Each structure stands twice: as C-alpha cells, then as structure tokens.
C-alpha positions as a Markdown table, in Angstrom:
| # | Residue | x | y | z |
|---|---|---|---|---|
| 1 | Unk | -20.5 | -236.6 | -99.8 |
| 2 | Unk | -20.1 | -233.4 | -101.8 |
| 3 | Unk | -21.0 | -230.0 | -100.2 |
| 4 | Unk | -21.4 | -226.6 | -101.8 |
| 5 | Unk | -21.1 | -224.2 | -98.8 |
| 6 | Unk | -22.8 | -220.9 | -99.3 |
| 7 | Unk | -23.8 | -217.9 | -97.1 |
| 8 | Unk | -27.5 | -219.1 | -96.9 |
| 9 | Unk | -27.5 | -222.6 | -98.2 |
| 10 | Unk | -25.5 | -225.8 | -98.4 |
| 11 | Unk | -26.0 | -228.0 | -101.4 |
| 12 | Unk | -25.5 | -231.7 | -100.7 |
| 13 | Unk | -24.7 | -234.5 | -103.1 |
| 14 | Unk | -24.0 | -238.2 | -102.5 |
| 15 | Unk | -22.1 | -240.7 | -104.7 |
| 16 | Unk | -23.4 | -244.1 | -105.6 |
| 17 | Unk | -21.8 | -247.1 | -103.7 |
| 18 | Unk | -19.3 | -247.7 | -106.6 |
| 19 | Unk | -18.1 | -244.0 | -106.4 |
| 20 | Unk | -18.9 | -243.4 | -110.1 |
| 21 | Unk | -21.7 | -240.8 | -110.1 |
| 22 | Unk | -22.9 | -238.0 | -107.9 |
| 23 | Unk | -26.6 | -237.3 | -107.2 |
| 24 | Unk | -27.9 | -234.1 | -105.5 |
| 25 | Unk | -30.0 | -235.0 | -102.5 |
| 26 | Unk | -30.9 | -231.7 | -100.8 |
| 27 | Unk | -30.3 | -228.1 | -100.0 |
| 28 | Unk | -29.8 | -227.2 | -96.4 |
| 29 | Unk | -31.2 | -223.7 | -95.8 |
| 30 | Unk | -29.6 | -221.6 | -93.1 |
| 31 | Unk | -31.3 | -218.8 | -91.1 |
| 32 | Unk | -28.2 | -216.8 | -90.6 |
| 33 | Unk | -24.7 | -217.2 | -92.0 |
| 34 | Unk | -22.9 | -217.4 | -88.6 |
| 35 | Unk | -25.2 | -220.1 | -87.2 |
| 36 | Unk | -24.0 | -223.5 | -88.1 |
| 37 | Unk | -25.3 | -225.8 | -85.4 |
| 38 | Unk | -28.4 | -227.0 | -87.3 |
| 39 | Unk | -26.5 | -227.2 | -90.5 |
| 40 | Unk | -23.8 | -229.4 | -89.0 |
| 41 | Unk | -26.5 | -231.6 | -87.3 |
| 42 | Unk | -28.3 | -232.1 | -90.6 |
| 43 | Unk | -25.0 | -233.0 | -92.3 |
| 44 | Unk | -24.3 | -235.6 | -89.5 |
| 45 | Unk | -27.8 | -237.1 | -90.1 |
| 46 | Unk | -27.1 | -237.4 | -93.8 |
| 47 | Unk | -23.7 | -239.0 | -93.1 |
| 48 | Unk | -25.3 | -241.7 | -91.0 |
| 49 | Unk | -28.2 | -242.2 | -93.5 |
| 50 | Unk | -25.9 | -242.6 | -96.5 |
| 51 | Unk | -22.9 | -244.2 | -94.6 |
| 52 | Unk | -20.5 | -241.5 | -95.8 |
| 53 | Unk | -16.8 | -242.1 | -95.4 |
| 54 | Unk | -15.4 | -238.8 | -96.8 |
| 55 | Unk | -16.6 | -235.3 | -97.5 |
| 56 | Unk | -15.6 | -233.2 | -100.5 |
| 57 | Unk | -16.2 | -229.5 | -99.8 |
| 58 | Unk | -16.1 | -226.9 | -102.5 |
| 59 | Unk | -13.3 | -224.3 | -102.2 |
| 60 | Unk | -14.4 | -221.1 | -104.0 |
| 61 | Unk | -11.1 | -219.7 | -105.2 |
| 62 | Unk | -10.8 | -216.5 | -107.1 |
| 63 | Unk | -10.2 | -216.8 | -110.9 |
| 64 | Unk | -6.5 | -215.7 | -110.3 |
| 65 | Unk | -6.1 | -218.7 | -107.9 |
| 66 | Unk | -6.1 | -216.6 | -104.7 |
| 67 | Unk | -8.3 | -217.2 | -101.7 |
| 68 | Unk | -10.9 | -214.6 | -100.8 |
| 69 | Unk | -13.4 | -214.2 | -98.0 |
| 70 | Unk | -15.7 | -217.0 | -99.2 |
| 71 | Unk | -12.8 | -219.4 | -99.4 |
| 72 | Unk | -11.6 | -218.5 | -95.9 |
| 73 | Unk | -15.1 | -219.2 | -94.6 |
| 74 | Unk | -15.1 | -222.6 | -96.4 |
| 75 | Unk | -11.8 | -223.5 | -94.8 |
| 76 | Unk | -13.1 | -222.6 | -91.4 |
| 77 | Unk | -16.2 | -224.8 | -92.2 |
| 78 | Unk | -13.8 | -227.6 | -93.2 |
| 79 | Unk | -12.3 | -227.5 | -89.7 |
| 80 | Unk | -15.7 | -227.6 | -88.0 |
| 81 | Unk | -16.8 | -230.5 | -90.2 |
| 82 | Unk | -13.7 | -232.5 | -89.4 |
| 83 | Unk | -14.0 | -231.9 | -85.7 |
| 84 | Unk | -17.7 | -232.6 | -85.5 |
| 85 | Unk | -17.9 | -235.6 | -87.9 |
| 86 | Unk | -14.4 | -237.2 | -87.5 |
| 87 | Unk | -14.3 | -237.7 | -91.3 |
| 88 | Unk | -11.7 | -236.4 | -93.7 |
| 89 | Unk | -12.8 | -233.3 | -95.6 |
| 90 | Unk | -11.1 | -232.8 | -98.9 |
| 91 | Unk | -11.2 | -229.3 | -100.4 |
| 92 | Unk | -12.1 | -229.2 | -104.1 |
| 93 | Unk | -11.7 | -226.2 | -106.4 |
| 94 | Unk | -15.2 | -225.2 | -107.3 |
| 95 | Unk | -14.5 | -222.3 | -109.6 |
| 96 | Unk | -17.3 | -222.0 | -112.1 |
| 97 | Unk | -19.4 | -224.8 | -110.7 |
| 98 | Unk | -22.3 | -222.4 | -110.0 |
| 99 | Unk | -22.0 | -221.0 | -113.6 |
| 100 | Unk | -22.0 | -224.6 | -115.0 |
| 101 | Unk | -25.0 | -225.5 | -112.8 |
| 102 | Unk | -26.9 | -222.4 | -114.1 |
| 103 | Unk | -26.0 | -223.3 | -117.7 |
| 104 | Unk | -27.2 | -226.9 | -117.3 |
| 105 | Unk | -30.5 | -225.7 | -116.0 |
| 106 | Unk | -30.9 | -223.1 | -118.7 |
| 107 | Unk | -30.3 | -225.8 | -121.3 |
| 108 | Unk | -32.9 | -228.0 | -119.6 |
| 109 | Unk | -35.4 | -225.2 | -120.0 |
| 110 | Unk | -35.9 | -224.4 | -116.3 |
| 111 | Unk | -37.3 | -221.0 | -115.4 |
| 112 | Unk | -35.3 | -218.6 | -113.3 |
| 113 | Unk | -37.3 | -219.3 | -110.1 |
| 114 | Unk | -36.8 | -223.1 | -110.6 |
| 115 | Unk | -33.1 | -222.6 | -111.2 |
| 116 | Unk | -32.7 | -220.6 | -108.0 |
| 117 | Unk | -34.3 | -223.5 | -106.1 |
| 118 | Unk | -31.8 | -226.1 | -107.4 |
| 119 | Unk | -28.5 | -224.4 | -108.2 |
| 120 | Unk | -26.7 | -225.3 | -105.0 |
| 121 | Unk | -27.6 | -229.0 | -105.2 |
| 122 | Unk | -26.4 | -229.2 | -108.8 |
| 123 | Unk | -23.2 | -227.3 | -107.8 |
| 124 | Unk | -22.6 | -229.9 | -105.1 |
| 125 | Unk | -23.0 | -232.6 | -107.7 |
| 126 | Unk | -20.5 | -231.0 | -110.0 |
| 127 | Unk | -18.0 | -230.7 | -107.1 |
| 128 | Unk | -18.4 | -234.3 | -106.1 |
| 129 | Unk | -18.4 | -235.6 | -109.7 |
| 130 | Unk | -15.2 | -233.7 | -110.4 |
| 131 | Unk | -13.6 | -235.3 | -107.4 |
| 132 | Unk | -14.9 | -238.8 | -108.2 |
| 133 | Unk | -13.6 | -238.5 | -111.8 |
| 134 | Unk | -10.2 | -237.4 | -110.7 |
| 135 | Unk | -9.8 | -240.1 | -108.1 |
| 136 | Unk | -11.0 | -242.8 | -110.5 |
| 137 | Unk | -8.5 | -241.6 | -113.1 |
| 138 | Unk | -5.7 | -241.6 | -110.5 |
| 139 | Unk | -6.5 | -245.1 | -109.4 |
| 140 | Unk | -6.4 | -246.4 | -113.0 |
| 141 | Unk | -3.0 | -244.9 | -113.7 |
C-alpha cells in the first residue's frame, strides 16, 4: 500500500498481487489535521480488504535533502501506522510526486477542479510505483 500523507487528505494506492503496478484507490479526507483516528481506522479497513503486507509512506523532503515540518509530521504518522497496524512502514522520498501528478493530469486534459480531486491519489501511485520499481530492480540484481 502506498500513502501520500497530507494536511487534509491521504492518497491511497495498492499494488497488484505480483507487485508490478500501483493503482490509486481512494483519497481519505480529514476534518482536521491533528485528528487521525478515523484516518487510521480507514487505512486498517483497506489493509484488511486488500491483504496488505507493507506500507510505503511518502516522505516530503526539501529539495536540499533536509527534513522540514511536513516530513516530521510524516515520520510521526509512520510511528502511528506501525503501532496501530503492526505492519512495516517504509518511508519513500516523494519529492516532486505532486508536481508529476499535476503534469500527468494536465497532459490528460483534466480541468483544474478535476485535478484537485485526484492529485493525492495519483501522488500515492507514483510513490508506490517508485518503490515497486526499485525493489524489483534490486531483486533482479
């Protein structure tokens, strides 16, 4: 499972059973940034439904490779996910995934309102796909 953790939303992607491709499945909307109980409960439901064995969580590093406030919040969310689900949570550098997601949707001809609706789900796909590609490459070497 790939997650793009944001202030108001969490984009969710799942891989196929062969761990080759990532598909976006939903965006979990949050009422308030500091309230995570419902978000974690929904993630647990998706873990059960899709038989998830590992979570890949985007780590929003700064362009100079430092960790800012959003990255620190993501690391805290990683700890909560691991405690609550018992699954390993791998952090994945997500720099420019939102930009890439926006560009993909622009090229597909989606209007700004439609792009806003899907960007987090596509970003979660890019996070998970990057991880899948890297792990598959490492296994073949």
